[in-house]
N, C-alpha and C positions, 0 to 999 in steps of 0.2 A: 898448298892452296889455302888462303885464309877464308874465314867464314863469310867475309864480304863478297868474295868471288863466287862462293857457292850459291848466293841468293839470286833468284831469277829476276830479271828486269821486268818492268811493267810492260804488259803486252799491248795495251791500247795505244795506237798511233806510233808504234815502233816496229822496226825491222832490223834483225840482227843476223850476222853471219859469222860462224865460228871459223877462226883462222888457225889457232894453235901454232903461231909463228914464233920461233925462238931465235933471238939475235944476241948471242953471248949471255950476259946476265939478264937481258930484257926478254920478257915473254908477252906477246900480244895475243890475248885469248880470242877476242872477237871485236868486230866493228859493227856500228849500227847507225841508222838514221831515225830521227824522231822529229815530230812536228807538234808544237804546243805553244799556245799564247802568241800566235802569229810569227813564230820563228821556226826555222829549219835547223836542227841540231845534227852535227856529225860527231859521233861518240866512239870511244874506244875503251875497252877494259884491258888493262895491262898491269904487269908487275915487274919489279926489279929485285933481284936476289943478290945480296952481297954477304958472303960468308953465312953465318947462322941467321942473318936478318933478311926479312922479305918485306918490301913495301908494295902494296897493291892500290891501284887507283881505279875506281869504277865510275863510268860515265864521264871520263875526261874528254874534253873536246871544245867545240865552239858553236855558237848559234848565229844565224844570219837572218835579218828581218827583210822586209820589202824594200828598205832603203839601202840594203847591202851593208848595214852596220854590223860589225863583227864583235861578239862578246864571248869571253871564255866561260866555261861551265865545268863543274865537277860535282858529281852526285855523292861521292864518298871516298874515303881513304881508309886503308887498314895497314897496320904495322904488326909484324910478328917476329919475335926472336926466340929461338929455342936452342939453348945451350945448357943442358943439365949441369947443375940443379936449378938454373935460372931460366924462367920462361916469361917473356913479356908479350902482351897482346894489347892492341888498341884498335878501336873501330870508331869512325866518325861518318855519319850519314846526313845528307841534306834531304829533307822531306818536302814534298810539294803539296801545298794546300792553298786554295784561293783566298782563304780568310787570313792567311799569314804571309807577311812579306818575306820572312825568313823563319826556318824551323830546322834546328840541328839537334840530333841525338847522338850520343856516343858512350863508349865504355872503355875502361882501361883496366888491365890486370897485370900484377907482378907476383910471380910465384917463385919461392925458393924452397930449399929443403927444410926450412924451419917455419915459415909463415907464408900466407897468401893474402894479398891486398887486392880488392876489387872495388871499382867505383863506376857509377853510371849516372848519366844526367841528360838533361834536355834544355834547350833554349829556344824560345819562340817569340817573334815580334809581330804583334797583330797589326793589321792595316788600320785599326782604330786608334793606334797610338800607344797602347800599353804592351808591356813585355812580360813574359812568363819564363820561369826557370825552376828546375828541381835538380837536386843532387843527392845521391845515396851511395854510401860506401860501407864496406865491411872488411874487417881484418880478422883472420882466423888462422889456426894452426894447419900446417900441411898434413894431408892424410888424416890419420886418427890422432895426431899430436895436438895437445891442448896448448893454450896460450900461457896460462898461469893458474895458480891455485892448488890447494891440496886435493888428494883423491876424493874427499868427501864433497868438494865443490870445485870442480875443474872447469874453468871458463874456456870453451872451445872457440868462440867467435864473438865479436862485438860489432854492432852496426849502428849507423847514425845517418840521418838524412833530413832534408827540409824541402819545402816548395813555396814559392812566392808567385802569386797570381796563378795558382795551380790547385787542382782538385785531385784527391786520391779517393777512389771508391772503396768503402769498407766491404770486406768479403762477408758473405753469408756464412753460416756455420758449415754448410756443405761445400764451401769454396776455400776454407782455410788451408786445406792441404795443397791447393793449387796457387795460393797467393805467393807471388815471387818474393816478397819481403820476409815471409816466414820461412821459406826454403833457403838453403844456402845458395846465394847468388853465384858462388864459385862453381856451381854445377852440382849435379846429383839428380834428385827426383824432378827438379824443374828443368833439366836440360843444361846445355852449355850456357855460359854467361851471355853470349850473343842472343840465344833464344830467350833468356830471361829478359834482356833489354827489349826485345821485340814484344814480349808479352806485357811488359810494364809500360812502355812508351809508344808502342806501335799503334796502328789504327785499331780503335776499339779497345785499347789497353786500359790498364788500371789507373794510369795517371794521364790527365788531360789538362790543357791550359784553360783557366777560368779566371776572369778578372775579379779582383776583390776577395779571393779566397787564399788561405794559407794553411800550411800543415807542417808538422814536425814529427819525426819518428826516431825512436831509439830502442835498441834491444840487445839481447845477448843469447848465446847458446851455451848451455852448461851440461855437465855430466857429473853424476855421483856414483863412484865406484863402478862405472860402466854399466850398471844395471838400470839406472834412471837417466834418461836423456831428455832434455827439454829445450825448447826455443820459444822465447817470448818477445813480443814487440809491442811497444806503447805508441799509439798514434794520437796526436792532438790536432784537431781541426779548428780553424778560425775563419772569420769572415762575417757574413750576415748572420750566421748561426754558428754555434760551436759544439763540439762533442769530443769526448775522450774515449778511446777504445784500447783494450788490452786483448791481444789475440796471440795464440800460440798453439804448440803441439807438444805433447809429452808422451814418451815411450817408456814403459816399465817392463823389464824382463825379470821374472822370478822362476828359479833362482838365477844368479849371475850366469850369463851365457859363456860356457867354457868351449874350448876347441872341440869340434866334432860332436857337440852335444847341444841340442836345442833346449831352450828354457821350457819349464812346465807350463808357464802362463806368460802371455804377452798382452799388455793393454796399451793401445794407442788412442789417446784422447785429444780431440781438437776442442779448443776453448775460445770463447769470445765474450768479453765483458765490456759493456759500453754504457755511457750516459749521453743522451741526445738532448742538447739544450732546446732545440726547436720543438721537440715532442714532449719535453720534460719527462723523459722516460729513462729508467734504468733497466738494463737487460743483461741477462747472463745465459749463454747457451753453451752446452757441452754435448759432445757426441762421441761414441766409440767409432773409431775409423776402421776401415777394412784392414785385416791383418791381426785383429784382436782375437785371442782364443784362450782356452784354459785346458790344461792336461794334454790336449791333442790339437794340432793345427786344423784338424777336421771339425773340431768343436768350436764353431765360430760364435763370437759374441757380437751383439749389436745393440743399438739403443741410444737414448740421449735424455737430457733433461733441460729445462728452461725455467727461468724466473724473470718475469716482466712486471715492473711497477710503474704506473702512470701517475704523475703528480698534478696534472692539469685537468680542468673540467672537460676540456676537449682538446685532442691532439691532432696534429697534421696527419697522423697515421689512421685516423678514423676512430680511435678508441676514446675512452673517457677515464676519469680518475678511478683507479682500481688496480687489481693485480691478478696475476695468474702464475701458479707454480705447477709444473707437471714433470713427472718422470715417466717416460714411455708413452705419452700421448693422452688420449681422452676416451671416454666411454663411447661405444658405437652409436648410441642414440643422442650424443651431444654433438651439435654442429657448432664448432668454434667460430666466432666472428673472424673476418678476414685479417684483422690486425693481431690475432693471437698467433704465437709461434707454433709451427708444425714440428712435432718431435716423433722420431721413429720409436716403435715399441722396444722396450728393453727385453732382449731375447737371447736364447742360446739354442744352437742347432748343431747336432752331431750326427754324422752319417758315416756308417762303416758297413760295407757290404749291403745286405738286404735290410739292415736295421737303420731306422732314422728316428731320432728322439729330438723333440723340439719343445721349447717353452717360451712364454712371453708374459710380461706383466706391465701394468701401468698404474699410475696414481696421479691425481690432479686435484687441485683446490683453486677455486676462483672466488671472486666476491659474490658469486651467485650460486655456486654448486661445489660439491665434493664427489669424487668418483674414484674407484679403485677396482682392480680386477686382474685376472690372469688366466692362462690357458696352458695345459700340459698335454702333449700328444706323443704317442709312440706308435710307429708303423713298422710292420714286417712285410716285405714284398719280395718274393724270390724271383719272379719274372721269368722263370724257365719251366718248361714242361707243363705240369699242372700248376697254373698260376695261383699260388696260395698267398692270400693277403690277410693279415690280422691287424687290428688297431685298438688303441685305447685312447680315449679323450676325456679330459675333465676340465671344467671351466667354472669361473665365478665372476660375476660383474655386479657392481653396486653403484647406484647413482642417488645422491641426496641433494635436493634443492631446498633453499630456504627463501622466505619472503615471497610467496607463502611456502611453508614447509611441506615437502613431499619426499617420498623415497621409492626406489624400486630395486629389487634384488633378484638376480637370476643365477642359478647354479645347476650343474648337471654332470652326469657321468655316462659314458657310452663305451661298451666293449663289443667288438664284432669280429667276425671271421668270414672270409669268402674264398671260394675256389672256382676257378674257371678251367673247364676241360673242353678240348676240341674233339668232337666226334664227327669224323668224316669232314663235311663242309660246314658243320654247325658248331658254334661255341655255346656251351652250357655253363651258366653261372649259378652257383648255389651260395647263399649267404645267410648268416644268422647274426642278429644284433640284439643286444639287451641294453636298454638305457633307461635312465630316469632323470627328470629335470624338475626343478621347482622355481616358480616365479612368485614373488611377494611384492606387494605395493601398499601404499597408504599415505595419509589417512583418507578415509577409514581403511583399516587394515584388511587386506584380502589377498587372495592368491589362487594359484592352481598348480597341481602336481600332475605330471604326465609320465606314464609308464609305457614302455615299449618292449615287447618280447617277441622277437622274430617278426611275424606279420600282424601281430595283435598289438593294439595300442589303445589306451583309454586315458581320460583326463578326469581329475577329481578337483572340484571347486572348493575353495577355502575362504570363509568369511565373506566380506563384501566384494562386489564386483568393482570394476574400474570406474566408479562414479566419482563425480567431483566431491571434494571434501567440503564439509559444511563451512560456510563463510563466516569469518569472525566479525564481531561488532566493533564499533569505534573504540570502546574501552579496552578491548582485547588487542586491537591493532596498535593503538598509540603507545603501548608499553614497549613496542619494538623500536620506537623512535628515541633518539637522544633529546636533549632539551629543545623544545619546539622553537623557541624564539630566544635570541641573544642580541645584546648590544655590544659591539666589539670595537674598541678604539684601534685605529689602524696607524695613526701617526700623531706625534706631538704630545704623547703622554709623559708627564713629568714625574720622576721618581721622588719619593719622600726622602728627606735628608737623612733620617735615621729611623730606627725602630720605634723610638719614643714618639716621633711625629706621626708615624703610622697608627700607633695605638691611640693617640689623642684624636686623630681624625676619625677613626672608627668609633671612639667613645661618643663623640659629638655628632656622628653621622654626617660629617662634612663631606662635600664632593671631592673627587680626585682633582688635583691641580693639572692643568694642561697648558700647552704653549699657545699663544695667540698667533703664532706664525705657522700657518698650514695645518692646524689641528684637523684631523679627519676621523670620523666615527661612522660606523655602518650598523644597520639592523640586519640580522640574518635569521632566516627561518628554514628549517629542514622540510617544511611543508610548502610545496609550490603554491603560488597565489594566482587567482584569476584576475585580481585587481589590487592596486595599492593606493591607499589614501593617506594624505598628510594633513593633519588638523581638520579632518572631515572632508577634504576636497580631493577629487581624483587627480592623480599625477598624470601629466602628459606622457603617453606611450606606456602606461602602466596598466593596460587592460588586455587580457587575452581570453581565449576560449576557456570554458569551464574545465576543471581538471577531472581526472579519473583516478580511482584507487583500486588497483588490481586485486590485492588480497581480499578486499571487501566486496568486489564485484560492482562497484559504484561507477556510474558515469554522470556527466553534467553536474559536477559538484561545484558549488560556489565557495571559493576560499578567498577571504578578504584579509589583506595584510594592512592593519591600521596602525599609524604612527602619529602620536601627538607630542609636540614639543612645548614645554612649559618654561617660563622664566619667572621665578618666584611663584606667585599664585595666579598668574595670568598666562594665556596662550601666547606663544612666541612664534612669529612667522619668519622662518629663515630666509625665504626668497626675498622678502621685503627688506632684508638687512644684508643683501649682497652675498648670502651664503650660496655655495655651489651645491645643488641638490640633483643627484643622478639616481636612476633606477639600477639596481643590482640584479644581474641575471647569472644563473649558474646551472650546472647539470645536476639532475636528480636521478636516482636509480630507477630504471624502467621496471625492475621487478616489483617496486612498490607503487609507482605512479603510471605504469603503462596501461594499455587497453586491456580490460579484464576478459575480453572475448578472444584474445590471442591463444592459439593452441599451444600446448607445452612444447611441441616439436619446433614450431615457429619461434616461440619465445627464446629457445636455446640459440637460435641463429641470429637473433636481433642484436643490435648494438646495445650494450648494457647501460647506456646513459641517454637520457633525454636532455638535450642541451637547450640553452636559452630560456629557461623557466624563470619567472619572476620570483625573487627570493628576498628582496629588501630594498633599503634606501641608503645611499651614501651621502653624508654631509661633510662639507669642507668649509671651514671659516675663511673669510676673505683675508688675503695677505695684508700686512700692515701697510698703510699709506704714508708716504713722506709728505708732511705738511710744511708750510712756511718757505717754500722755495721762492727765490727772487724773481725768477722768470727772466725775460729779456732785459738787458741793461744798455742804455744809450752810451756811446763813447764819451760824450761830454761829462757824464757822471764820474768817469774814471780819470779825468784830467787833474793835474797836481799844480798848486800854486807854490812856487819856491819862496821860502822865508829867509831873511838874512841869517847867516850863520852866527850864533852867539851861544853863550853858556845858558843852559836852561836852569832857572831857579828851582830850588827844592820845593818851595811852596809859592802860592800866589801872593802872599804877604810876607813881610819880613818876620822871621822867627823871633820868639821871645827869648831873652837871655843873650849871652854873648854871641856875637855875629861870627859865623864861620867864614873864613877867608882862605884863599889859595895861597900857600906858602911854598916857595921853591925848596925850602929845607924841610918840608913836612915828612918826606920819606926818610930822611936821616933822623928826624925826631922819633918816628915810629920804631925804627930799627936800633935806636941807641941802646946799648946794653945796660947803661947805668940809669937812664931815665925814660926809656921807651916803654911800649906797652908790655914788653916781656920782662922788664926788670922786676926784681923781687919787691922793691918798695911800691911800684905801681900795682903789682898783683895783689899786695896786701891791702892797699886802699880800695881796690876794686872789689875784693872779697868782703871787706867791711860794708861797703855800699850794698852789695848783693844781699848780705845777711839782713841788713836793715829793711830793704824792700821785701824780702821774703817774710819778715815778721809782720809786715803790713798786708801780705797776701798779693802783692803786685810784682813779684820778682819775674824777670824775663826767663826764657826757657832754660838756660844753663850758664855755668861759670867755668868753662873749660880753659886750660892754660893756653896762652897766646904766644909762647916762645917760638914755635915753628912759623907762625904767621909773621912775627917780627924778623926772623932770619931770612925770609923770602920776600920781604917788602920791596927790595930794590928791583925785583923782577916781576912783581905782580901788577904794578901800575904803569900805564903808558903816560899819564900826566900826574902832577902832584895833586894829592887829594886835599879836600877842605879840612881844616882843623880848627878847633876852638878850645878855649880854656875851660877847665872844669868848674871854675869859680866865676862869678859875675864881675869881673874887672873890666 
């Protein structure tokens, strides 16, 4: 039975009856009735077996409409041939979707004792007139056999695919292990090839038709001495936006796994690296997958890391220009924005009998905070008879924020033991715990220490309480800022010819040369403005609410961005001279320019960027105008008056000296080897004349030999040229 036959048919609007009828090589499994799109369908699932080959047809039949028009139908076909060591499998299915006039998916597989080739794809024709297709194939060695390469780098499989008018969804880091293109499509963790096809192109699958989008994929699976196995896939998306993704899984066994002996450590790492053009975001995610351990399979490893960098002032994901790097997540008091990656704690857990030892750690740095910490815990719990439990816990957590600067540090240690005894119908629990914890914060620096011994506990205050730090003044605050104002050429800047020109320009304080074609320059300020003026006049659309300065605790601050343009010693008005003048808006850090009344807890959850703040003016000179165009021309102006055909005189009046005349023998005279222009006697007289003219300073450009000209004279002229005597006879 093929995989196609095993799949259940759609239940809605259908009725099936199993037959199990065998007629020689033909088997009729079942018959059914279906009603859809105004047609009544009579269907049958049947197969034909010939030797090692089996052909299966699913949904074979015909449909009848209200006019008794009969049309054939076939939902799918499958072919399977199993004759070791060769095995061939093929499946083709027709899917029904009201948005598509036709939708076919299929796969084919050829397996031998040496290699296995698998391919799958889909074709869909939309009712809107566009078509979609994708194709993905893989060739790999059979079993554990590699394709090629030395033991240090043995290629186990190679895959390649593409999609036109097709979208493939990028897997999240926790979906990498289930992504069909990362798994061997020949089967394994992802199931049979047919199941992989269903996951890839079925309803809700990874690949869906989408007009105007394209993708390509290529990857390989390799092994190094059998203790390192990896599979990597490169995905490139195109269309309205583009992105590049590298995803894969690596398994490392240490030492090499020998027969009947498990490795001392196994690391299974899922990795995803991507650049999203739409978000202008680079991201890298890595996570330890289930099955990772060290020393003992019961000693499980977990955790992950992530690096995200945003290059835009505002991204579609809700973030702003900035970055985050984390190993194991964040501080418990830090509420990451929604666009930050979620990363599990880096941890280790070992459980053997009544003893459980676990530990976890984290570290993170963002454009607004740094945090690190960890926790170690050991528990003994026998769970039998007298329930005896003992524990040890130690932890440390640190959080540092800047702009404004503040920190908090928490650490502690706790040791305890408890016993639970059942007396008749009553459970009696006795416990003893000794612990100490320390919390520090600042500025101003303060803290508290807490001590607990059994049922007695007390707290000791240290330094200042959790009051607000003294607010800095403007002079103290502005040292945190880069250059407050800058003039930045954006287009049309012309480079100096050489270093000497650069030095000369600097010595004379001459301006930089720019192109008159599209030169663009902008003013930029790191301080957001409440209004922008140009030559003393307020620009249209360049006025907003007053700004706030969070570190200083200021609200309703007037911040005016003033720009004045000079030409020589007078004010120059760009708009009056057709310059393009636009207001520049950009995002600014909320930690500096946010509401000073925001609580620290809420500030940690806020978007890190305030978008759309006034920051400067962009000037663009007008493009060069083409002058002197003729404009419309009347047809009469293009008319031509024919003149009688005749020889055109060299000049309007007769030339002085001997008159030039057309001579039918002129070509022969020119090419004459004894008296022509290339003859030695002629060349000598010409040279003497040239030298005389040169002495007077009126010599022509050169006195080259004319022998080659004389030899080709018979082919150079279409008509005899004019000749004249050198003397005035």
